C-alpha positions as CSV (number, residue, x, y, z in Angstrom):
1,E,91.0,-54.9,72.5
2,L,93.1,-51.7,72.8
3,V,92.0,-48.5,71.0
4,P,94.7,-47.2,68.5
5,T,96.8,-44.3,69.5
6,K,97.2,-43.2,65.8
7,D,95.2,-43.7,62.6
8,D,96.5,-44.9,59.3
9,E,97.4,-41.3,58.3
10,G,99.5,-40.6,61.4
11,N,96.9,-38.5,63.2
12,V,97.1,-38.9,67.0
13,N,94.1,-40.2,69.0
14,L,93.7,-37.0,71.0
15,A,91.0,-38.6,73.3
16,L,93.8,-40.7,74.8
17,L,95.9,-37.7,75.8
18,E,96.5,-37.6,79.6
19,A,94.6,-34.3,79.9
20,A,91.6,-35.6,77.9
21,K,88.5,-35.9,80.1
22,P,85.1,-37.4,79.3
23,N,81.7,-35.8,80.0
24,A,78.1,-36.6,79.2
25,D,74.6,-35.4,79.8
26,S,73.7,-38.6,81.8
27,T,74.7,-42.1,82.6
28,I,72.4,-45.2,82.7
29,A,71.3,-45.8,86.2
30,G,72.2,-48.8,88.2
31,W,75.3,-50.1,86.3
32,C,78.2,-47.9,87.2
33,P,80.9,-48.5,88.6
34,A,80.8,-52.0,87.1
35,R,79.7,-51.1,83.5
36,H,78.6,-48.3,81.1
37,C,80.3,-45.5,83.0
38,L,81.3,-42.0,81.9
39,E,85.1,-42.8,82.3
40,F,84.8,-45.6,79.7
41,L,84.2,-43.1,76.9
42,N,88.0,-42.7,76.4
43,D,89.6,-45.4,78.6
44,G,91.5,-46.9,75.7
45,F,89.6,-50.2,75.6
46,Y,86.9,-51.5,73.3
47,N,84.4,-53.6,75.0
48,N,80.6,-53.5,75.6
49,C,81.0,-53.6,79.4
50,R,83.5,-50.7,79.2
51,S,81.1,-48.5,77.3
52,W,78.9,-45.6,78.2
53,I,75.1,-45.6,77.9
54,T,73.0,-42.5,78.2
55,N,70.0,-42.3,80.6
56,S,68.6,-39.1,78.9
57,G,65.0,-39.1,78.1
58,G,65.1,-35.9,76.2
59,P,65.4,-35.2,72.4
60,E,69.2,-35.1,72.7
61,A,71.8,-37.1,74.5
62,W,75.5,-36.2,74.3
63,A,78.9,-37.5,75.2
64,E,82.1,-35.4,74.8
65,I,85.8,-35.3,75.3
66,D,87.5,-32.2,76.8
67,L,90.9,-32.5,75.0
68,G,92.6,-30.3,77.6
69,A,93.9,-27.9,75.0
70,V,93.1,-26.8,71.5
71,Y,94.1,-29.1,68.6
72,V,93.2,-29.6,64.9
73,V,90.5,-32.3,64.7
74,K,90.2,-34.2,61.5
75,K,88.3,-37.4,62.3
76,V,86.1,-38.8,65.0
77,A,85.4,-42.5,65.5
78,F,82.8,-44.4,67.6
79,G,80.3,-47.2,67.6
80,S,77.8,-48.9,69.8
81,D,79.9,-52.1,70.1
82,H,83.3,-52.4,68.4
83,C,83.1,-56.1,67.9
84,G,79.6,-56.1,66.5
85,N,78.2,-58.6,69.0
86,Y,75.4,-56.3,70.1
87,K,73.1,-54.6,67.6
88,D,71.0,-52.6,70.1
89,R,71.4,-49.1,71.5
90,A,73.0,-47.8,68.3
91,A,72.9,-44.2,67.1
92,T,71.1,-43.5,63.8
93,K,70.9,-39.7,63.9
94,F,73.7,-37.6,65.4
95,R,75.9,-34.5,65.0
96,I,79.5,-34.2,65.8
97,L,80.3,-30.8,67.3
98,T,83.5,-29.0,68.1
99,A,84.3,-26.0,70.2
100,T,87.2,-24.0,71.5
101,Q,85.2,-22.5,74.4
102,Y,82.8,-24.7,76.5
103,D,79.1,-24.4,76.8
104,K,76.9,-27.2,78.1
105,D,74.1,-26.2,75.6
106,S,74.7,-28.0,72.2
107,G,72.8,-25.1,70.6
108,A,75.2,-22.5,71.9
109,A,77.2,-20.4,69.3
110,T,80.4,-21.8,70.7
111,W,79.7,-25.2,69.1
112,K,80.4,-25.8,65.4
113,E,78.8,-28.7,63.6
114,V,81.5,-30.6,61.7
115,F,79.5,-33.7,60.7
116,A,75.9,-34.8,60.6
117,Y,74.4,-38.3,60.2
118,D,70.7,-39.2,59.7
119,K,70.2,-42.8,58.5
120,A,67.6,-44.8,60.4
121,D,68.3,-47.8,58.2
122,S,72.1,-47.7,59.0
123,P,72.7,-47.7,62.7
124,I,76.3,-47.1,63.9
125,N,76.9,-50.6,65.4
126,Q,80.6,-51.3,65.0
127,T,83.2,-48.6,65.2
128,N,83.0,-46.2,62.3
129,T,85.4,-43.4,61.5
130,F,83.9,-40.1,60.3
131,K,86.0,-37.5,58.4
132,V,84.8,-34.2,59.9
133,K,85.2,-30.6,58.7
134,E,88.7,-29.9,59.9
135,S,88.5,-27.5,62.8
136,E,90.4,-26.2,65.8
137,A,88.8,-27.7,69.0
138,G,89.3,-28.2,72.7
139,Y,86.0,-30.0,73.0
140,V,84.5,-32.7,70.8
141,R,80.8,-33.7,71.3
142,I,78.7,-36.4,69.8
143,S,75.1,-35.1,70.0
144,V,72.7,-38.1,69.5
145,L,69.3,-37.1,68.3
146,N,67.5,-40.5,67.8
147,G,65.5,-41.4,70.8
148,A,68.2,-40.3,73.2
149,A,67.6,-42.8,76.1
150,G,69.7,-45.9,76.0
151,V,72.2,-45.1,73.2
152,R,75.6,-46.8,73.8
153,I,79.0,-45.5,72.8
154,D,81.9,-48.0,73.1
155,E,84.7,-45.5,72.8
156,I,85.2,-42.0,71.4
157,E,88.3,-41.6,69.3
158,V,89.3,-38.1,68.2
159,Y,92.1,-38.0,65.6
160,G,94.1,-34.9,64.8
161,T,97.3,-32.9,65.3
162,A,98.7,-30.1,67.4
163,L,98.2,-26.5,66.2
164,T,101.9,-26.1,65.7
165,G,104.5,-28.6,64.6
166,T,104.8,-29.8,68.2
167,A,104.7,-33.6,68.7
168,V,101.7,-35.0,70.5
169,F,102.0,-38.2,72.4
170,P,98.9,-40.0,73.7
171,Q,99.2,-41.7,77.1
172,G,97.9,-45.2,77.7
173,K,94.8,-44.7,79.8
């Protein structure tokens, strides 16, 4: 299934822009290039085999999108498996962070927390959309804090607008 290029309010999926690039702290060993690769974080397709899985054993795992420029971010959407066929590897505790200047450290002053979630009894299985504190951002990070190893993200969607009235057109990935 294809990921939407706009939400129901007309915000553009900035993660699908041609300049948008994925990054993560790690990737599960032994699967890529067939499945669960970094580039599947914003490839424009929902599907378990076209997802990313962290291999981090630390207290935090993260996946992010470098938007390629600074935009106004309003919503972020993701899930473990868009179709809901798989209930494993779901995030239950995470933060969504934004930044205009990059730092690999999620605790750096450049990152601003725009949303937090901590519900062990409500894992993020299917795709959920989170309205975040509206912010200017060139980078959007999902910082997973629940047993970091093995968390899966099907697709990261970042909805927002240009800083000015300039039109933004996402490219098909």
